[in-house]
C-alpha positions, 0 to 999 in steps of 0.5 A: 593492576597496581598490586602487580606493578609493585610486585614487578618493581620488587622483582627488578630490585632483587634481581639487581641486588643479586647481579651486583653482589649487594646481597651477602647470600646470593642463593637466598636472594635468588630464592626470594626472586623466584618466590616473588615471580610466582607471586606476581604470576598468581596475582596476575591470574587473579586480576585477569580473571576478575577483569574477564568476569567484569567484561563478560558481565558488561557485555551481557548487560549491554546485549540484554539492554540492546536486545530490549531496546531493539524489541521495543523499537520493533513493536513501536513500528509495527504494533498499533493498539486501539479500542473504542475508548482509544480509537485510531483514524483511518483516512480513505480516499474515494470517489463521491458516488458510489464509493463514499456512499458505501463507506458511509455505511461502515462508519458506525460498525468501525467506530465500535471497533475503535476506528474513526473512518475519515473519507476524503473525496476525489473527483479524478483517478490520479490523486487518490493513488498518489496520496496513498503512496505518499502516506497522505491516505491509509487506503483508497476506494475508486478503481479496478485492478487493471487500472491499478496495475497499469498505474503501478507500472507507469509510476515505477518507470518514473520512480524506482522507489514507488511503493506498490499499491495492492488490492485489499478487497474487491467490493462492487462492479460498476457496469460501463454504459453507452449513454445517449447525448444528442442522439437517442439511439445507436441506430440513429447515429449518423456518419461522423457522429461524436463518441466520448470515451475516457482517456485513461488506458484501461477505461478507454480500452474497455469503452472501445470494446463495448462499442465493438460489442455493439457493432459500432466499430472494430479494433485490432485483434489482440489489443484488448485492454491495451487498445486506444483510438489508434487501434480502430481498424474498421470505422464504417461511419467514420465516428469521431472518438473524443477522448476525455478525462474520465470525470469529464465524459458524463459532464460533456454528454450534451456536446456529443452524440453518445458517451461511454461513461463509468458507472460511478460518474454516471451516478454522480452526474444524475444519469439514470437507467433510462439514459443507457443505450447499452451496458456491460452485463453484471455477470459478464467477464468484465464484471470479474475483471473490473470489480472495484477494490479497496487498495492499500500499500503493499505489506500492510494488508494484514494490519488489524485495522485493514482486516476489520475494514475488509470485514465491515465493507463485505458485510450483509448490511453493505451488500443489501445497501448496494442492491437497494440503493443502486438497483443494478447500476452498481452490483456487489461482488462478494 
């Protein structure tokens, strides 16, 4: 650019000389100006070509560098490498029984794959999903799909940014049972007897359907899994339905005549098959609908750590453990 500026100044000087008559040979001066102009044009083209090449090289280098950085950042966000020598920790929330006991069976197999399994026990049905969505947990294992689906829908109503939780794998079925409390049999129930049921939407409906199946009451047609105590349309003995948080039902059994208890809470409370007055069949439609599942955040189902978790928890060894440990109170569905 400096050379071009010098040549332009020379052209201007020569032009002034021609116009003022300072040159004794106007034609010669004119020729000189013409030659100088041509030189300026040539130099300008060369300089422009160099600048263009330099800019192109800079752009290419920047693009290559930017691409490399973007690629590296993408890999860092999605790829998780681990091995037995360099393990990762997988934190899973679970109900104590049977979920945490089942997870204990896969700790060693997962450790061999480079995954340290950390089980965090919960005694309620709310916090495990909250903790999974906010990232405190990597997965949870305590619920069936109707409950999970209902939970997602309710949370989205309150929070549009709620991350949908999805099933990773279905593991087992826990038959819901009617357990004796103050009254030893269904036939012995008196008018006004107290019946405890879980108060969360899907489990309450499930409890009411089981009571209906055993002829104790009747719920409005078509209500199905949306049924609550308000939907009871026929209650000949005027039973009092006591709605309690699921974990409290088994603990309150001494205060009511009978209670409809979730299988895991029945186990953790020490209730046995001898205490059951009626139970969902392990090969029933309910067994398919209410199979307990491992849940993860949507979009993470295919991550390697979860693929390995799925393989481990549906192994023959786990199936044998469930069958021998729980003797029908919990049944594998894989």
